[in-house]
N, C-alpha and C positions, 0 to 999 in steps of 0.2 A: 258243282260244277269243276273242273278243273282250270285255275287260272293261268296265262303263259307262265314259265318260266323265265321267260328272259327278262320281267318285270323284278328279278331278284333282290333286287341292291335298292332299286326308289321305289319299287309296288312293294310293300309287306305284304304278307297271304294274309286275307282277311276271312275270317269267318261271316257266315249270315246273317247272326246279331251286330256286326261290327257296323256294317252300311248306316246304320243308326246315329253312331257315335258323331260327338261333334267336334268338329277342328278344331285345332288348336288356336289359340287367341293371337293375334298378331303383333309386332313389335310395334314399339309407341314412336311417333312420328321424333318426337325430339330424341329418343336413345339411336334413332340412324342417323340423324345428323352428326351429333357427338361422334361417331363413329370415323368420319371423315375431317374432323380438325386439323389432323398432320397430313393432308393431302393438299398441295397447290392447287390453285383456282380451277385452273382446267379438268385437271383430275378431280378434284368435287364435282364439278358440274355434272361430269360423264357417268361418277358414279350414282350422284344422287338422282340423273336422268333413267338408269337404269334399277333403281331404287325403286322410281315409283312406277315404272312400267310394271316388275317384278309385284308391290305390291295389289298394285291396282288388276295384272293378272287374278292375286289371290283373292281378290275381292269379289271377281266377275266366278271364280270357280265357288268360290264359299255361296253364292245364293244361288246357283243352277244346283248346286248338292242340296240347297235348305228346300229348293222347290220340288227336285226331285223327291225328295223325303217323305212331303208334305203329300204328294200325289198318290206314291204307294205305300203310306201309312196304314190305313184298316185294310187291305189286301190279303187277301187269306194267303196266296202263292203270289211269286213275285218273279216273273222269266226271267231268265238265267241270264239275259240280253243285259236287261237292266240291272240286275246286281252286277254285271262286270263293268257296268256302265259307271253306276256309285261310286263300286271299287275303285274304279280310275281316277275317278275324280277326289275321293278322299285320300287315296296316295302320294295324288300330287300335290293338293291342298298341303299335306303335311313332310310332303318332300322338304331338306333344311333350306336354308337359301344360297350354304356356301360350302361343301364339303372342306374339312377345314387344309391347310396349304401345310402343310410341313416340312421345314424349312434345319435340316442337320448338321450341327456345328460337330466335324467329327475330326477330331485332334487327338495325340499320345498326349501325356500328362504333363502340364506346366507349360502345353503349348499355348494359353490366354485364351480360351472359349469362353469361359467366364468373365473374364475381361470385357472382351469383345461384347458380350450378350448386357454386361450393365453399359457398356459403353451407349447401344444402338436404343437400351431403353432409356436412356437416361438416369442413370440410379448409383451413381458410383461406384460404391460399396455393398451393391443388392446380395450377388452370389458371395461366396465364400472366396478370394484370390490371396494366391501367396507366391512372393515370389525364388521361393525357395523348396517348395514340398508339392506334391502332390493334395489337392482342394477339393471338388468335387469328388466323389465319391460313387455315386450313381445316375443313371439318366435322370436328368431335371428336363422339364417343359414349361416356358414361360410363355403364355398367352396371356390376351385381355379380354375382357368380355362385359357383362352389364350390370354386374356386382359394383356396390358403394364401395366397398372395403376391401383390402387386399390378401389374396385367400390362399392357401398351401392347401394340398392331400398330400401326407404322405404312405404309400399303399408299401407292405410289409409280404414278405412273404406266407404263405399259408403254414400250418402245423405241420402239412404233409413235406412241403418242401422244403421247412427247415430241419425234419426227419433224415429226407436222404438229405443234404450238405453234409448236418450233423454225422451221419454215418459217413460218408467220402471221408470229411475229416479226419476221427478217430482212428480210419483204413491206413490212411497219410499218416498219423502218428507213431502208427503203434509198430513197434520194433522189437526184435527177440534181444537174447543178450548176449548172441553171437556174432554181433559187429566190432570188425579189427579198429585199428587209431583212426587210418586212414577213411575211413568209411564215418567213424564215426564224426571225423572233422567235416565230412561234408554232409552228414547231417544236419551239423549248426546251422552250416553257412546254407542250407538251402531256402532258395525265396522261399518255397511252397510252403516246406515246412512253420517257416516264421507267421507265415498270413493265418497257418491254420489256428498257430499259438495264439498269435492276436487274437483270433475272432471270440476262439474259445475263453480266453479272459477275460475279454470285455464283455462276452454275455455272463459269465457264468461265475465270473472270480478267479484270481491265481490261483494255478492248483488245479485247473481244469482240463491244462491238457494234458496229465498225466492218468485223467478216469477215463473208462471205459464206455463202448455206448451207451449199452444200460444203463450204467451209474448216472450219467448227463442228460437223462429221459428222464428220472428221477428228480435231477437235482431244481432248482429252482431260481430260475431265471434271474439276474440283479433289478433288471427292469420290468416297467410293468406293460403286457400288452393286451392292446383291444381286443377283445371278441371278433370286431368289424374288420380286425388288420388293417384299418385305415385310421390314420390320425387328423386331423382337420385342424388349419391353424384358420387364426382371421386375426386383424390390425386394423388401425385406420390409417397408420401409416408406413410408406413405404420400410423406414428404417425400422419400424418396431416391429414386422414381417419375419424383415430380414435377421433380427438379435431368435426370433424364436427357430427361426430354419437354420438357424448357423450351424449346430449340435446335430442335425438330422444329415445336412447334405457334405458338412466338410468332411474329409479323410478323418481320425483321428488319429494322434501320433504312437508310437511304438513304444515308445516308454512312458507313454499316459498310464498315471494311475489317479484312481478317485474318477472325479469329474460327475456331472450330471445325470439325472436318472435317464436323460434322453440320449447320453452316447450310450448306455447301456443296453440298446436295441439298436445300434447301428449295424450292426450284421444283418438286421433281417431287412433292413429297407430296400427295396426293388427298383424303384421309380417316386418322382417325389415331382405333383403338377403343380405350377404359381400359374393364379389366375391376379393381372392386375386389373384396374377399376376403370375402362376405357378411356386409354392410351393413346394420345395422338399419334406417339412415335410407333407403335408395335401394332396396325390395324387388326380388330376382330378379323377372325377366321386368318390368322395367321398363327404358326405355333415354332418357337423358334424352341429347339430340341440339342442340350447339351450332353453329347453323347462318346463317352467313353473310348478310346481307341483302342482294348484289344478282348472287348469281353468281360466274362467272371468265369469265376470257377463252379459257383452254380448253376444247374444246367437251366433252371426257369428265367434265370435273370440273364444268361447265356442266349438262350431265345430270345426273350424279349429286347435282346440288345441288337440282335440278327434282322429281328422283324420291323423293330425302329429305324433301324438304316432304310430298310424295303420298302418301310410306307414312305419316307420322304421323297418327295415329286424333285427336292433341293437338295444339294449335297453340297456344304462348303467345307474341303477341307483345311484344315489350322494348322499352320505350322509355323514357329516362330524363326525370324530372322536368322538364327544360329545352328537353328537343322537344317536348313533346306537345303542344300547341297551333300548329298553323298549320305545321307541315315536313310539306314533299313526302314525305322520306324514309319518315315515319311515316304518312303515306297512302299510298304505296305497299306496304308491309308489309303494310296492314292488305288492301287490295284484294288482292295476291298471297294472302295468307290465304284470304281469302273465296271466291278459284277454288280453290285446295284442296280447299275442301267441297266447290266441285260438281265438280273430276274426280278427286278420291284419296278416300283413306280417311277422312278427318277426320272427327270427328262432334261434335267440343269446341273451341271457338275462348275465349281468354279475350285480355286486355289486361292485360300488367304493368307497371305502371310505376316504377319503380325508381329509385336515388338520392332517395329521398324525404326525408329528414332536410335535405334542403337547402333552407333558405329565411333570405333577408336581412328580418329581422324588425320594423326599421322602414317598408322597402319593403310591404310586405302589408301594416302596421296604416296606412298612406298609402294603400290601395289598397282594405282591408278594405269593403267593400258590405254584410256580412249580418252579422246576432247583432246581439242588444243586449248581452249579456254582454261586460264588458271581458276581452280577452287578457290573461294576467295572467304566461305564461312562453313562450318558443319553443315547448316540448314544447306549449303549449295551441294555440301557433298551427298547429305540423305537422301535428296531428289536426286541427284544423277543419279544414285546406287540402286536406290528404289524403282527410276524408271530401267533401267539398265536389267533388272532382277525381270520385273513385267516381261519384258522383249523376250528373255533369255527363256522363262518360264513357259512361257504360253507358247512357243512353236516348240516346246519339250513336252508339255500335256496333251498338248493339239497333232501331237504324231503321234503319242499313246492311243488318243482316243480314235484319231484314225486307226490304227491297226486293230482294236477291238470293234468299232462300231461301227454300220453304216451308213456310209456317206451323204446321207443324207440325216443326220439325226440333228435332231433341234439345238444341242450341245456344241455341234462343229460349224453352227452358222451363226455362234455367239462372236461379240467382236473384242468383249474382254473375256478373257479367261483367269485371269490372276488380277486379286485386288492386293494393294501395299497398305495395311492400315496398323496404326499406332494408338492404342487407346488410351494409354498414357498421357501421351501430346495434345489427346482430344480432351483432357481433361486441364492439362497446366499451359498447353497453347505456348510455350516455352520455346519454342523451334519451331515448326510448322502450326499454318492455318487450318482452323476446321474442316475446311476443304482436304487440303491437304492431308490429314490425316485419313481421308478414305469413308470415315463411318458415314458422313450423309450421302454418300453413292453405294454404299449396302443398305441405307433405309429406302432411298429409293428404287434400289433393285426389287423390294418387297414390296412397294406399293406399286409397281410396274407389275409382279407378277399376281398382285388379289388384284389387280385391274381386269387384267386380261383373261384371269380365269371366273373374273363375274361375269364380265362381256359374254363369256363362250357359255355360263352359264342360262341367265338370262335370255339370252337369245333360242339355245336348247326349250326351255322351260318355255316360254310364249308361245311356239310353233308346235312345242307338245299340247299342249294346252289346245291352242287353235282347232286342234285336230279333233280331239275329244269337246268342243261344243259343235263343232260341223255336225257331230255325230248324234251328240244329246236334241239342235234342232231336227236333226233328221228325223228324231224320234216321234217328235211332238207335229208332225206335217203329213199327216196320214194320207191327205190325201194329194197329195204330193208324191207319196209313195205308190199309191196307186194305179197313178200312171208310168211309172219305172219299173218294169218288173226287172231284179237282176238275173242275167244270166250267166251264174261261174262254172258249167263245167269246163269251158274253153280254159278259163282260167287255172282253173284247178289241175288237168293234164300238165298246162304250160307250168304250174309251178312242181309239179311232180319229177317234168325231166329238166327242172333247174337244179332240184336240189340235187341228183343225180347227176348232173354236170358239176355242182359245188363239193360234192364229194370228191370228186375225182380231182376236179381243180386243189384241193386241200392232198389229198396223196402225193400231188405233183411236187407241191409246195414242201411238205416236210422231207420229199425225195431227197432234196438236196442235204441235207443233211448226214446221209449217210454213207457216203465219200470220206468227208472231214471226220465221221466218227469211227469209222474203221481206222484210217490212216492214225487218228488217235489213239485208238488199243494198242496198235503196233508200235508206238512211239513208246506208251506207257509199259508197254511189256519188254521194251528192250531198256529202259532206262529207270525200273523202278527198283532194282538195287541199288543205284549209285543213290536216287534221290531217298532212300531212307536210310543210307548209308550214313550222308548228309545231314540228315536229321537228328540222327542218334551222336553224334561226333559234337562233343564243346571245346573252347578255345585250350581249356583245363583241363583237360579227361573228364573222368567222373565226377571230379571235386565239385561237389553242392549241386549236381545233377542228378545224383539217386532217388532223391525225394520228387524231385519235379517229374522226370521220367516214369514214377509211380502214379504222379497226380495224374498227368497223358495217359496212361492206362485206365485209371480208375474212372475217369472221364470219355472211353473211346474210340481215343484217338486226338481228345482236345485240349488244352489246356490255356488259360487264360489268369494272368498275372495282372495285375495292377501297376506293374513295374517292370512287366521283362516283354518280349514281345509276343505274340500268341503264337502258338504252335497246334497245326492242324496234321494231322501224319496221313489222315481223308484225305485233304484238298490236296497237299502235297505230290501223295502220289497217282491222282486224278490231272493234276497241273498240264501233264502234257497231250491230255486228251481236250481240256476246253482252250490249249490254245491253237487247236485245230478248228475246232467247233463255234469258236466265239464271233469271228465275225458272219458267219453262217445265218446260227442263231441270232445274233440280230438284226439281221435282216430277215427272218421269218418274221418277227415279231414288232417293224417298221410300219413305219406308217404312208409312207411315200410307195412309190408305183414301180418299181425295175421292170426291168426289160425282159429277165430271164422267170420272170411270173415266183420266183422266190419268198412274196412276201404276203401271206395270209389273211390282212384285214383290207388291201385291195381287191382280193376274190370274195369277198362277204360285199364289200359297195358297189363290186358290178352285178354281184348276184341283186344285189336292191336295185338299184338301177335299170337292171332287167326286168324286174318283176315290175316297175315303174311305168316304163315303157307302154309295156302291155297291157296293163290296167288303161291308159290314154289310148292305146288302139280300140281296145273291146269299148271301151266309153263310146268313141264314134262312133262306131258301126252298129250299136246299140239305141244309138240315138240320146247318147247320155249329153247334156250341156257342158262345155269345156269346164267351168267351172263346177262342175257338181259335185253335191257333199259327198256322191258313193265315192267319186275318185282322189278327192282332198285327203277324204276319208280313211280309207284304205290307204294311199300312199303316206299319208303322217303316223298310221297304226304299225305301218314295214317299219320306218325310221326308227320308231322307240322300239318296235320289237329287236331290229339288228343293231341299232344303237349300243341295246344293254348286252351285247356279245361282247363289246370291245371290253367292259368292266371284268368280265367270264370269263375272257382270256388272259388279260395280264392278272388276274390273281390265281387260274391254274399256271404259270410261265414260270413260277418260282418253284413250284414243286417242280414241271419238267426239268428245269436248272439243274434242280439240285439233287437229281435223282442219281448221276453219276457218285457221288460223296456218301449220297447216305446207303447208297448201297453197297460202296465198298467198306464203309462203316457198318453196317449188318455185318457182311461175311466176316468181316476180321473180329468180331464181337469175342469171338470165344481166345482167340489169341491174346487179345488187350483182356482179357479175364485169366489168362491162365500168367500173363507176366504180371498182372498188380497182385498174385499171391506169392510171388518170390521173395524171400527174407533171409537174412543169415548172412555169411560170406562172399563174400564175389555180387552180392544181390543184383548190383546195377548189370554186369557184364553178365549176368544169365536173365537178368531183365531184356538185354539187347539181342541173347542168342534167341530168345523166344519168340519175339518178334521177327527177327528174320527168319527165322522155322516157319512161324504162321503164315506169314506173309511168301515165302515162296509155295508153301502147300498151296495158298489160297489160290496163285497166278496157277499155279497148274489145272487144277480144279477147273482152270474159266473164272476167275471173279473179274477180270476185265472184260470180258464176254459177256456176261451175265447183268453187268453193269448195263451196258450199253443195247443187252436185252431190255432192261427196267426204262430204259429213256425210253427206245423206238415204242414199248407200252405205253408209256404216259402220254406222246404224242398222238397214237392211236385214238386212246381214251380222249383227247381233247379234240378229234375230230367224230367223233360219236357223239358227245356231248353237244358240239355247235349243232349239228345234223339234227338232233332229237328236238332242242331247243327251236330251231327252226321251222321243224313239220309243224311239233306241237303248238306254238303258239301260232305259224298263220293259218293252221287245219282251224283254228279255235274262231282266230277273225274272220275267216271267210263264211264259218257256218254263222256267225251273227249277223253278217252282214246280208244273208242269204236263205233268210229263216221266218218268212212271215207267219208260218205255220202254228210256229211253239210261243206264238205273242208276242214275238220281237217288235213292234211297231203298235203296241199299246199306248193310247192317247195318253200321252207326261202332260206338266201342269205345260207353259207355254214360256220357250225363254229364246224367246225371239232378240228381245232388247238386249240380253247379255251377249248372243250369238255377234249382236251389229256392235257393241262395245269389244269384243274381244277380237272382233277384224280389224275395229280402231287399231288396236292394241299391238296384232300383227303387222300394221303397217308402217307406225311410230319407230319400229326395232330400226327401219333402215334411215329414218331423219334424226334418228340418235347418234347412229355409225356415223352417220355426214357430217356432225354439227360436233362432234368428238375430232372428226376426222382435221377439221376446219382451225378448230381452236387452238390444236396440237402446230396446225400448220404458223398461225398468228404466235402462238408463243415461243417457238424458235425464231421466227423472225426477230420476235423484239428483243430475241437474249443475244443475236448476231449483231445486233446496229444498237443497243445499249451499251452505255460505257463497262469496263473491266472491273469486277470489285477493289474493295482496300487489296493492298496489296500485305505482304508478311509483315510479322515481326518482327524489330529490328533485333540483334544476336549481336 
């Protein structure tokens, strides 16, 4: 039988044979308790209570599952309804306790991301740091787990992925003997070429930059590459793993010569995963992600860069104190982060200003324009300056977010959007106290995020489990069922009518994007030449830009360097469209309920509520008891089905949002390919001319209008997907609830004791939530009346 697709994320598709699968073993209690050592006592108590509820629920589900398996094990045929129930039970038993919370530290080179992670995890030199140059060369994920050792996995590009990059690198380095003197100089100074030469020399040795693609394919790499394309490292101590890990994630110097075998495969590395054992400071379930600020020249690494940003539910934009004002890189990072709020899973965004202990006191005092109180020390100046930055940047960031995001976005409700931290002072304490470095505040943020998510997950999990036990208990109560026949025809007609209304509501919701989308198209058509011209101009003319432009064309309009700002012609050309649609797009995918009906999720919630109200009405009319298993089961199942839609919508959101740039990139691909082939004299100007002609031609042929149609088509596909999932899932559920002729109510094992236990657990949810509120209130009261902590160190 077809199982509801709405369970896709949390209920894996199971074959008939899988219903006899052994559920996974639960975590030992000692392991669970150790996860919370880093939490204050109030939070520890709440987490332990939620963990206990979840553990008991899993035990009840497992017992129920075992009973059902034993009752049908010898049957020649198992009714579809029983298969449905057993598969649902198994999927819920094996559902992860908590989806990871990804916190992305997103910053340009040298901003202090690695130093900040080291301070948060209380390991001073764990990730490589340097005050002078780029250190971290790839995406690094740091989390904690149940392992006894420190572990790391280094993921390498596949053979095919490296061949693709190799072809691009050699194409970029290829040149004829027709270059003039100026272009020869430009070649020598091009950042793209320097990086290409650097990678090839490191991987194949000196002289590799002069060889062809075919020659390098036959050449033997200097380092040993594992067939699995994964390198695993383990160590008893953090320092030991740090030493082993360093050559893999530290950016190698461009004047490097020789080095260890590990450094030779450095160009292949795309992701490093580090797992700490039972950390008190970074709880299990939280993943800190060090994300380089500009992406990567390799297509797969660049795609991973974007996907990593999009899967983060929290993004911290990292910028050091000296680059916070007026830097283009800082603004680019903020813009990319706000796009992640639109297209990805990001719900929280903050600016983390690093290295805030840096301050030249005489210069600060000369330029100081606020405050009447005299500054007595370096420490007072730093604290005053940091507070000013918080106030100023908080307002600037909130204004930016208000222009881009819906008014009820969670990030706009945050009391703090800016943190001023100092990793150096966290270790030295020469100038600031531990609290004043704000490292503890970021740790508190991490703990609070985990606690909130755990609370939501356990509440949803127990509610869904309670619905399943209602159904399971009903299966074994044949006498009860014979007295209460379901009359579902009226409900079926009602559901069909409501689905039609839902389709109309979704159409009206998506119609809100039409006008801003059209206005954006007009703006893009009128400004594309100016935008393209700005992208093709550099302050020093063509010097050093020849190969960068060639790299842009080789990568279909995108160039990501470790040292230069990211270039994306497709995104630049579509920016006028996004400026028009961003506020409306955010409203469509918001969780609140705007008066104009522009939000999608509230329409689905209204549909769910109308079905639940109708079930109650039909139940009363047909003599169901108010707390009848039928009404409760149907209501719980509809909540589970429609609840699964939100994840489906969020996953589709990214594809819809990026459809404009993807469409433009696809249309301009022949233009990029033509420009990439240009070599010889005046190649840079000829490439620019080819790009201008190609873009003019595509715009004249309706490039922006095609992008508009493709986005609208993506919206239509989302609507179709939602209605198909709703129709299929609810139809299946109603069939199961109303078909005794199919052996639906086959006598099964008695699960009354499990049902009663589940009922108690469901009631306990409210008690746990109330206890958490009381403890929090008491803690806040004690903090208000207790003496303040010791003062700052003497300076």
